[in-house]
N, CA, C and O of each residue as an XYZ file, in Angstrom:
696
protein
N      89.122    -23.791     47.541
C      88.185    -24.013     48.631
C      88.506    -23.124     49.828
O      87.600    -22.730     50.562
N      89.762    -22.810     50.030
C      90.152    -21.960     51.140
C      89.494    -20.580     51.049
O      89.076    -20.034     52.070
N      89.396    -20.009     49.845
C      88.776    -18.691     49.711
C      87.290    -18.746     50.062
O      86.764    -17.788     50.629
N      86.603    -19.839     49.742
C      85.197    -19.978     50.114
C      85.036    -20.017     51.626
O      84.086    -19.451     52.166
N      85.967    -20.688     52.319
C      85.887    -20.746     53.778
C      86.044    -19.355     54.382
O      85.406    -19.035     55.385
N      86.882    -18.539     53.779
C      87.080    -17.179     54.284
C      85.806    -16.361     54.137
O      85.512    -15.516     54.983
N      85.052    -16.602     53.079
C      83.811    -15.856     52.839
C      82.719    -16.291     53.806
O      81.915    -15.468     54.243
N      82.683    -17.537     54.132
C      81.603    -18.111     54.928
C      81.829    -17.866     56.412
O      82.707    -18.479     57.019
N      81.053    -16.987     56.989
C      81.198    -16.688     58.407
C      80.340    -17.645     59.233
O      79.467    -18.332     58.703
N      80.599    -17.677     60.507
C      79.829    -18.516     61.418
C      78.344    -18.170     61.336
O      77.502    -19.068     61.317
N      78.015    -16.887     61.287
C      76.607    -16.495     61.240
C      75.934    -16.970     59.965
O      74.752    -17.312     59.995
N      76.643    -17.003     58.853
C      76.049    -17.488     57.606
C      75.699    -18.961     57.720
O      74.712    -19.404     57.133
N      76.471    -19.715     58.447
C      76.205    -21.148     58.574
C      74.964    -21.412     59.421
O      74.385    -22.495     59.333
N      74.546    -20.455     60.231
C      73.391    -20.636     61.093
C      72.087    -20.179     60.444
O      71.021    -20.355     61.034
N      72.142    -19.613     59.276
C      70.945    -19.087     58.633
C      70.048    -20.231     58.183
O      70.478    -21.151     57.487
N      68.798    -20.145     58.596
C      67.864    -21.230     58.299
C      66.685    -20.759     57.458
O      65.689    -21.468     57.318
N      66.806    -19.560     56.903
C      65.754    -19.025     56.057
C      66.390    -18.277     54.893
O      67.518    -17.793     54.986
N      65.652    -18.195     53.810
C      66.078    -17.426     52.646
C      64.938    -16.482     52.304
O      63.780    -16.893     52.234
N      65.269    -15.224     52.094
C      64.280    -14.224     51.711
C      64.635    -13.726     50.317
O      65.745    -13.247     50.085
N      63.691    -13.840     49.394
C      63.915    -13.370     48.034
C      63.004    -12.179     47.787
O      61.780    -12.288     47.859
N      63.611    -11.058     47.499
C      62.893     -9.801     47.286
C      63.150     -9.279     45.881
O      64.142     -9.634     45.245
N      62.256     -8.441     45.411
C      62.415     -7.801     44.120
C      61.074     -7.476     43.508
O      60.037     -7.961     43.959
N      61.102     -6.649     42.473
C      59.846     -6.258     41.826
C      59.204     -7.411     41.057
O      59.832     -8.443     40.821
N      57.961     -7.220     40.677
C      57.279     -8.179     39.814
C      58.127     -8.404     38.561
O      58.793     -7.487     38.080
N      58.096     -9.613     38.046
C      58.783     -9.998     36.796
C      60.299    -10.090     36.949
O      61.017    -10.071     35.949
N      60.801    -10.188     38.180
C      62.257    -10.179     38.389
C      62.876    -11.568     38.499
O      64.093    -11.683     38.647
N      62.072    -12.621     38.432
C      62.605    -13.978     38.502
C      62.540    -14.618     39.877
O      63.135    -15.673     40.092
N      61.827    -13.998     40.813
C      61.739    -14.516     42.178
C      61.114    -15.910     42.239
O      61.650    -16.810     42.886
N      59.996    -16.079     41.572
C      59.277    -17.353     41.651
C      60.102    -18.489     41.055
O      60.134    -19.588     41.610
N      60.758    -18.239     39.948
C      61.634    -19.247     39.346
C      62.744    -19.623     40.322
O      63.047    -20.802     40.506
N      63.344    -18.621     40.941
C      64.418    -18.866     41.902
C      63.900    -19.631     43.120
O      64.560    -20.555     43.596
N      62.738    -19.257     43.622
C      62.141    -19.953     44.769
C      61.935    -21.434     44.438
O      62.308    -22.304     45.226
N      61.352    -21.717     43.291
C      61.088    -23.107     42.905
C      62.379    -23.905     42.769
O      62.447    -25.053     43.209
N      63.389    -23.314     42.171
C      64.663    -24.019     42.004
C      65.334    -24.279     43.352
O      65.848    -25.373     43.586
N      65.332    -23.284     44.237
C      65.925    -23.462     45.566
C      65.138    -24.485     46.377
O      65.727    -25.317     47.068
N      63.838    -24.428     46.298
C      62.979    -25.374     47.018
C      63.314    -26.807     46.607
O      63.425    -27.692     47.456
N      63.470    -27.028     45.326
C      63.806    -28.373     44.840
C      65.232    -28.770     45.199
O      65.485    -29.932     45.516
N      66.140    -27.850     45.156
C      67.548    -28.132     45.448
C      67.772    -28.411     46.935
O      68.479    -29.350     47.300
N      67.164    -27.589     47.782
C      67.409    -27.676     49.226
C      66.412    -28.584     49.955
O      66.676    -29.016     51.077
N      65.284    -28.870     49.333
C      64.188    -29.629     49.969
C      63.658    -28.862     51.181
O      63.392    -29.437     52.236
N      63.512    -27.555     51.001
C      62.953    -26.680     52.031
C      61.519    -26.323     51.639
O      61.102    -26.524     50.499
N      60.782    -25.793     52.603
C      59.456    -25.255     52.324
C      59.602    -23.873     51.690
O      60.633    -23.212     51.822
N      58.551    -23.461     51.006
C      58.509    -22.114     50.440
C      57.192    -21.471     50.834
O      56.159    -22.133     50.935
N      57.251    -20.172     51.053
C      56.049    -19.452     51.466
C      56.035    -18.095     50.776
O      57.035    -17.378     50.764
N      54.901    -17.763     50.212
C      54.736    -16.471     49.560
C      54.106    -15.499     50.552
O      53.074    -15.793     51.156
N      54.726    -14.356     50.709
C      54.236    -13.368     51.676
C      53.755    -12.102     50.960
O      54.296    -11.018     51.177
N      52.753    -12.245     50.121
C      52.160    -11.085     49.467
C      51.294    -10.328     50.467
O      50.965    -10.848     51.534
N      50.937     -9.128     50.124
C      50.184     -8.256     51.030
C      48.847     -8.865     51.451
O      48.098     -9.398     50.633
N      48.577     -8.769     52.734
C      47.249     -9.060     53.281
C      46.910     -7.922     54.245
O      47.802     -7.299     54.820
N      45.635     -7.663     54.411
C      45.215     -6.580     55.305
C      45.545     -6.928     56.749
O      45.575     -8.098     57.128
N      45.790     -5.901     57.543
C      46.059     -6.092     58.957
C      47.355     -5.418     59.375
O      47.973     -4.687     58.601
N      47.749     -5.675     60.600
C      48.976     -5.106     61.146
C      50.176     -5.810     60.497
O      50.451     -6.977     60.776
N      50.871     -5.089     59.641
C      51.964     -5.682     58.870
C      53.160     -6.053     59.754
O      53.801     -7.079     59.527
N      53.459     -5.236     60.744
C      54.589     -5.537     61.619
C      54.374     -6.869     62.339
O      55.256     -7.728     62.335
N      53.215     -7.037     62.950
C      52.927     -8.289     63.666
C      52.934     -9.476     62.710
O      53.420    -10.554     63.052
N      52.399     -9.275     61.526
C      52.361    -10.368     60.547
C      53.764    -10.846     60.195
O      54.045    -12.043     60.264
N      54.648     -9.922     59.819
C      55.999    -10.322     59.408
C      56.820    -10.828     60.590
O      57.627    -11.745     60.431
N      56.630    -10.257     61.749
C      57.309    -10.752     62.949
C      56.930    -12.212     63.195
O      57.795    -13.047     63.458
N      55.655    -12.508     63.109
C      55.162    -13.875     63.309
C      55.704    -14.818     62.227
O      56.198    -15.900     62.544
N      55.614    -14.423     60.973
C      56.071    -15.277     59.869
C      57.563    -15.567     59.989
O      57.985    -16.715     59.848
N      58.356    -14.545     60.248
C      59.804    -14.728     60.350
C      60.177    -15.599     61.545
O      61.133    -16.371     61.476
N      59.420    -15.478     62.651
C      59.766    -16.208     63.875
C      59.368    -17.677     63.831
O      60.029    -18.510     64.452
N      58.308    -18.009     63.116
C      57.755    -19.359     63.196
C      58.274    -20.322     62.128
O      57.983    -21.516     62.198
N      59.018    -19.848     61.165
C      59.443    -20.702     60.055
C      60.919    -21.076     60.185
O      61.744    -20.283     60.640
N      61.220    -22.277     59.782
C      62.615    -22.727     59.713
C      62.780    -23.500     58.410
O      61.850    -24.159     57.945
N      63.944    -23.413     57.840
C      64.223    -24.019     56.540
C      63.114    -23.662     55.555
O      62.476    -24.522     54.947
N      62.917    -22.354     55.429
C      61.861    -21.806     54.582
C      62.443    -20.763     53.649
O      63.307    -19.971     54.024
N      61.950    -20.786     52.430
C      62.295    -19.782     51.431
C      61.086    -18.861     51.306
O      60.000    -19.306     50.932
N      61.268    -17.599     51.613
C      60.182    -16.625     51.518
C      60.234    -15.936     50.162
O      61.255    -15.367     49.777
N      59.121    -15.997     49.450
C      58.953    -15.232     48.217
C      58.280    -13.935     48.628
O      57.056    -13.869     48.746
N      59.064    -12.931     48.838
C      58.685    -11.595     49.329
C      58.714    -11.562     50.851
O      58.608    -12.587     51.524
N      58.860    -10.351     51.362
C      58.869    -10.110     52.793
C      58.528     -8.658     53.064
O      57.848     -8.009     52.269
N      58.999     -8.158     54.181
C      58.627     -6.798     54.567
C      59.232     -5.731     53.657
O      58.714     -4.616     53.595
N      60.318     -6.049     52.951
C      60.879     -5.082     52.006
C      59.887     -4.849     50.865
O      59.707     -3.714     50.425
N      59.247     -5.912     50.386
C      58.216     -5.765     49.348
C      57.035     -4.956     49.877
O      56.488     -4.097     49.184
N      56.658     -5.249     51.116
C      55.546     -4.509     51.722
C      55.845     -3.016     51.732
O      54.972     -2.197     51.444
N      57.083     -2.670     52.066
C      57.475     -1.254     52.095
C      57.522     -0.662     50.684
O      57.020      0.440     50.459
N      58.118     -1.382     49.738
C      58.266     -0.855     48.372
C      56.912     -0.649     47.705
O      56.660      0.401     47.115
N      56.045     -1.644     47.799
C      54.723     -1.518     47.178
C      53.816     -0.600     47.985
O      52.951      0.065     47.414
N      53.998     -0.552     49.302
C      53.232      0.380     50.124
C      53.460      1.818     49.699
O      52.519      2.606     49.613
N      54.709      2.156     49.435
C      55.041      3.506     48.950
C      54.345      3.786     47.623
O      53.781      4.862     47.423
N      54.388      2.813     46.719
C      53.843      3.009     45.378
C      52.316      3.058     45.368
O      51.737      3.941     44.734
N      51.657      2.132     46.055
C      50.213      1.985     45.938
C      49.405      2.583     47.085
O      48.243      2.946     46.904
N      50.006      2.684     48.244
C      49.253      3.206     49.387
C      49.840      4.517     49.913
O      49.340      5.089     50.882
N      50.903      4.980     49.262
C      51.479      6.282     49.583
C      52.347      6.329     50.824
O      52.793      7.405     51.222
N      52.599      5.176     51.449
C      53.413      5.189     52.664
C      53.938      3.792     52.977
O      53.317      2.782     52.647
N      55.076      3.767     53.609
C      55.652      2.540     54.156
C      54.807      2.170     55.376
O      54.571      3.033     56.221
N      54.344      0.930     55.505
C      53.475      0.573     56.623
C      54.194      0.413     57.969
O      53.548      0.185     58.992
N      55.527      0.531     57.971
C      56.296      0.296     59.191
C      56.849      1.593     59.757
O      57.277      2.479     59.018
N      56.833      1.687     61.082
C      57.544      2.798     61.733
C      59.038      2.516     61.602
O      59.432      1.403     61.253
N      59.853      3.501     61.876
C      61.301      3.298     61.823
C      61.765      2.197     62.756
O      62.626      1.394     62.394
N      61.202      2.152     63.956
C      61.574      1.116     64.930
C      61.145     -0.272     64.458
O      61.903     -1.233     64.581
N      59.932     -0.375     63.919
C      59.450     -1.665     63.415
C      60.330     -2.161     62.271
O      60.698     -3.335     62.225
N      60.661     -1.272     61.362
C      61.513     -1.644     60.226
C      62.885     -2.111     60.721
O      63.418     -3.102     60.223
N      63.447     -1.414     61.681
C      64.748     -1.810     62.229
C      64.695     -3.208     62.850
O      65.626     -3.996     62.677
N      63.630     -3.517     63.562
C      63.490     -4.841     64.183
C      63.412     -5.920     63.111
O      64.108     -6.932     63.194
N      62.561     -5.706     62.097
C      62.421     -6.695     61.026
C      63.713     -6.842     60.233
O      64.103     -7.953     59.872
N      64.375     -5.721     59.962
C      65.663     -5.762     59.250
C      66.685     -6.587     60.031
O      67.414     -7.393     59.452
N      66.732     -6.381     61.336
C      67.700     -7.100     62.172
C      67.414     -8.608     62.181
O      68.341     -9.416     62.115
N      66.162     -8.977     62.262
C      65.794    -10.398     62.219
C      66.265    -11.009     60.902
O      66.836    -12.099     60.883
N      66.025    -10.303     59.809
C      66.443    -10.816     58.499
C      67.955    -10.937     58.401
O      68.466    -11.942     57.906
N      68.670     -9.931     58.864
C      70.139     -9.980     58.803
C      70.706    -11.152     59.603
O      71.685    -11.778     59.196
N      70.086    -11.438     60.736
C      70.596    -12.499     61.604
C      70.209    -13.899     61.144
O      70.991    -14.837     61.302
N      69.023    -14.053     60.581
C      68.493    -15.389     60.334
C      68.397    -15.796     58.875
O      68.144    -16.963     58.578
N      68.593    -14.864     57.965
C      68.277    -15.152     56.569
C      69.426    -14.834     55.620
O      70.243    -13.945     55.857
N      69.446    -15.588     54.555
C      70.207    -15.190     53.379
C      69.216    -14.369     52.560
O      68.147    -14.866     52.203
N      69.554    -13.145     52.266
C      68.661    -12.259     51.529
C      69.154    -12.177     50.090
O      70.324    -11.894     49.833
N      68.252    -12.427     49.173
C      68.565    -12.353     47.751
C      67.701    -11.248     47.144
O      66.479    -11.247     47.291
N      68.345    -10.326     46.470
C      67.643     -9.234     45.805
C      67.632     -9.514     44.313
O      68.664     -9.421     43.649
N      66.454     -9.861     43.784
C      66.299    -10.105     42.352
C      66.019     -8.771     41.676
O      64.962     -8.173     41.876
N      66.969     -8.313     40.880
C      66.832     -6.985     40.289
C      67.395     -6.934     38.877
O      68.501     -6.440     38.662
N      66.634     -7.444     37.918
C      67.082     -7.324     36.534
C      66.925     -5.885     36.036
O      66.360     -5.034     36.723
N      67.424     -5.635     34.858
C      67.290     -4.302     34.261
C      65.810     -4.000     34.015
O      64.981     -4.907     33.953
N      65.499     -2.725     33.878
C      64.134     -2.315     33.580
C      63.673     -2.930     32.252
O      62.508     -3.301     32.106
N      64.580     -3.031     31.303
C      64.225     -3.605     29.997
C      63.777     -5.068     30.142
O      62.807     -5.486     29.510
N      64.486     -5.840     30.971
C      64.104     -7.241     31.192
C      62.759     -7.311     31.908
O      61.920     -8.139     31.553
N      62.534     -6.456     32.912
C      61.240     -6.438     33.605
C      60.112     -6.152     32.616
O      59.084     -6.829     32.623
N      60.309     -5.154     31.774
C      59.279     -4.785     30.800
C      59.021     -5.908     29.796
O      57.873     -6.171     29.439
N      60.065     -6.556     29.351
C      59.923     -7.663     28.404
C      59.135     -8.813     29.033
O      58.225     -9.360     28.409
N      59.481     -9.175     30.254
C      58.777    -10.265     30.934
C      57.318     -9.913     31.194
O      56.431    -10.757     31.069
N      57.085     -8.657     31.556
C      55.720     -8.195     31.795
C      54.865     -8.407     30.548
O      53.743     -8.906     30.637
N      55.388     -8.031     29.404
C      54.649     -8.138     28.147
C      54.449     -9.597     27.721
O      53.510     -9.901     26.985
N      55.316    -10.493     28.175
C      55.205    -11.902     27.814
C      54.197    -12.661     28.666
O      53.777    -13.759     28.299
N      53.809    -12.091     29.788
C      52.867    -12.779     30.673
C      51.464    -12.741     30.081
O      51.024    -11.720     29.552
N      50.778    -13.858     30.178
C      49.447    -13.977     29.596
C      48.358    -13.924     30.650
O      47.330    -14.586     30.508
N      48.563    -13.154     31.696
C      47.542    -13.046     32.733
C      47.542    -11.620     33.279
O      48.536    -10.903     33.174
N      46.432    -11.229     33.853
C      46.285     -9.905     34.427
C      47.222     -9.764     35.626
O      47.289    -10.650     36.478
N      47.936     -8.658     35.685
C      48.862     -8.430     36.785
C      48.417     -7.223     37.594
O      47.788     -6.304     37.070
N      48.748     -7.239     38.862
C      48.353     -6.138     39.729
C      49.132     -4.869     39.382
O      48.570     -3.774     39.371
N      50.412     -5.019     39.102
C      51.222     -3.860     38.767
C      50.984     -3.472     37.306
O      50.766     -4.332     36.454
N      51.027     -2.190     37.035
C      50.866     -1.704     35.665
C      52.242     -1.571     35.017
O      53.244     -1.327     35.689
N      52.262     -1.735     33.719
C      53.509     -1.658     32.950
C      54.280     -0.374     33.287
O      55.493     -0.404     33.493
N      53.561      0.746     33.338
C      54.207      2.048     33.575
C      54.710      2.217     35.020
O      55.413      3.183     35.315
N      54.355      1.287     35.919
C      54.829      1.350     37.308
C      56.128      0.570     37.525
O      56.735      0.681     38.590
N      56.560     -0.208     36.547
C      57.748     -1.056     36.727
C      58.997     -0.258     37.084
O      59.764     -0.667     37.955
N      59.207      0.867     36.426
C      60.377      1.692     36.717
C      60.358      2.230     38.136
O      61.383      2.233     38.817
N      59.192      2.685     38.583
C      59.073      3.243     39.937
C      59.274      2.174     41.003
O      59.924      2.423     42.019
N      58.711      0.969     40.774
C      58.852     -0.069     41.799
C      60.291     -0.571     41.846
O      60.806     -0.876     42.922
N      60.940     -0.660     40.691
C      62.352     -1.059     40.662
C      63.198     -0.047     41.437
O      64.086     -0.426     42.201
N      62.918      1.221     41.237
C      63.644      2.285     41.950
C      63.401      2.181     43.465
O      64.341      2.302     44.251
N      62.144      1.957     43.876
C      61.839      1.796     45.306
C      62.653      0.656     45.916
O      63.231      0.800     46.993
N      62.692     -0.479     45.212
C      63.452     -1.622     45.721
C      64.939     -1.308     45.797
O      65.582     -1.634     46.795
N      65.492     -0.691     44.780
C      66.928     -0.372     44.789
C      67.277      0.523     45.969
O      68.316      0.337     46.603
N      66.425      1.485     46.267
C      66.660      2.372     47.406
C      66.534      1.614     48.725
O      67.362      1.790     49.620
N      65.513      0.777     48.854
C      65.305      0.007     50.092
C      66.443     -0.981     50.361
O      66.860     -1.152     51.506
N      66.931     -1.615     49.329
C      67.918     -2.694     49.487
C      69.357     -2.181     49.523
O      70.285     -2.957     49.752
N      69.542     -0.921     49.305
C      70.869     -0.315     49.229
C      71.756     -0.623     50.429
O      72.947     -0.888     50.264
N      71.195     -0.591     51.629
C      71.987     -0.821     52.844
C      71.760     -2.199     53.459
O      72.214     -2.466     54.572
N      71.064     -3.065     52.745
C      70.754     -4.403     53.239
C      71.771     -5.388     52.661
O      71.929     -5.457     51.442
N      72.457     -6.143     53.502
C      73.384     -7.148     52.964
C      72.590     -8.201     52.173
O      71.658     -8.810     52.699
N      72.965     -8.401     50.932
C      72.220     -9.332     50.099
C      73.089     -9.893     48.981
O      74.157     -9.369     48.666
N      72.597    -10.968     48.400
C      73.163    -11.496     47.170
C      72.339    -10.891     46.049
O      71.109    -10.924     46.094
N      73.001    -10.343     45.051
C      72.292     -9.731     43.935
C      72.060    -10.752     42.842
O      72.981    -11.462     42.435
N      70.848    -10.824     42.375
C      70.470    -11.712     41.275
C      69.873    -10.851     40.175
O      68.758    -10.347     40.313
N      70.604    -10.682     39.093
C      70.130     -9.837     38.006
C      69.215    -10.585     37.044
O      68.637     -9.991     36.133
N      69.091    -11.885     37.253
C      68.120    -12.686     36.526
C      68.234    -12.516     35.015
O      67.231    -12.380     34.315
N      69.468    -12.526     34.527
C      69.702    -12.266     33.112
C      70.069    -13.511     32.311
O      70.002    -13.495     31.082
N      70.458    -14.598     32.996
C      70.872    -15.784     32.250
C      70.714    -17.044     33.100
O      70.657    -16.988     34.328
N      70.647    -18.161     32.421
C      70.587    -19.456     33.088
C      71.867    -19.703     33.890
O      71.819    -20.262     34.985
N      72.997    -19.290     33.348
C      74.282    -19.477     34.031
C      74.318    -18.727     35.355
O      74.840    -19.237     36.346
N      73.770    -17.528     35.373
C      73.712    -16.756     36.617
C      72.822    -17.461     37.637
O      73.163    -17.533     38.818
N      71.685    -17.981     37.182
C      70.787    -18.723     38.066
C      71.502    -19.931     38.659
O      71.428    -20.156     39.867
N      72.184    -20.702     37.840
C      72.912    -21.881     38.313
C      73.989    -21.508     39.328
O      74.151    -22.177     40.349
N      74.710    -20.454     39.043
C      75.770    -20.002     39.946
C      75.193    -19.593     41.306
O      75.756    -19.923     42.350
N      74.081    -18.881     41.285
C      73.439    -18.458     42.532
C      72.928    -19.671     43.311
O      73.078    -19.727     44.531
N      72.335    -20.629     42.627
C      71.874    -21.853     43.289
C      73.025    -22.568     43.981
O      72.888    -23.004     45.124
N      74.135    -22.688     43.309
C      75.316    -23.338     43.916
C      75.821    -22.559     45.108
O      76.173    -23.154     46.127
N      75.864    -21.244     45.008
C      76.342    -20.410     46.114
C      75.435    -20.541     47.344
O      75.925    -20.708     48.461
N      74.145    -20.465     47.143
C      73.195    -20.551     48.263
C      73.230    -21.962     48.866
O      73.235    -22.119     50.087
N      73.253    -22.969     48.017
C      73.333    -24.350     48.518
C      74.553    -24.539     49.381
O      74.480    -25.160     50.442
N      75.659    -24.017     48.943
C      76.915    -24.129     49.708
C      76.797    -23.395     51.049
O      77.319    -23.866     52.060
N      76.121    -22.257     51.060
C      75.991    -21.483     52.307
C      75.113    -22.159     53.356
O      75.349    -21.999     54.553
N      74.109    -22.909     52.922
C      73.177    -23.476     53.909
C      73.452    -24.933     54.259
O      72.892    -25.447     55.227
N      74.287    -25.595     53.507
C      74.563    -27.007     53.811
C      75.870    -27.190     54.526
O      76.244    -28.317     54.851
């Protein structure tokens, strides 16, 4: 238990939000549902909507407490590059949103292998916005975006990994 106390900083104990990021088919929704049930927190999906993205994410991040976000501004940037040809945030806007997340959130990056993403994509029985051939590019965009962001990595490869992550996050917020 002493080693866990060394890992847990004062700032981690004050975090009242969880942000789960990653490409489609990475296990985000499963993780959100499990955390929501475990922690008894609200969950909110922040998929793209038209409008000023900076103001939207600033408002969402500021107004929620004890909330698990399924996607955030990192997804907006990753998919913006892929589908709209540009990150919707200026450098200053991105820095502000990044700082808010670092201070207030536990950030989880769901990033399974490309093979797992492709397998899950093929198993889904509904039309998806992302195309099969875009999975590699979106995974690469996320890996580059999350490279300098402090996060817990979730490779979404096994039930045991999911359970371990749930226990770790529960311990950090309670």
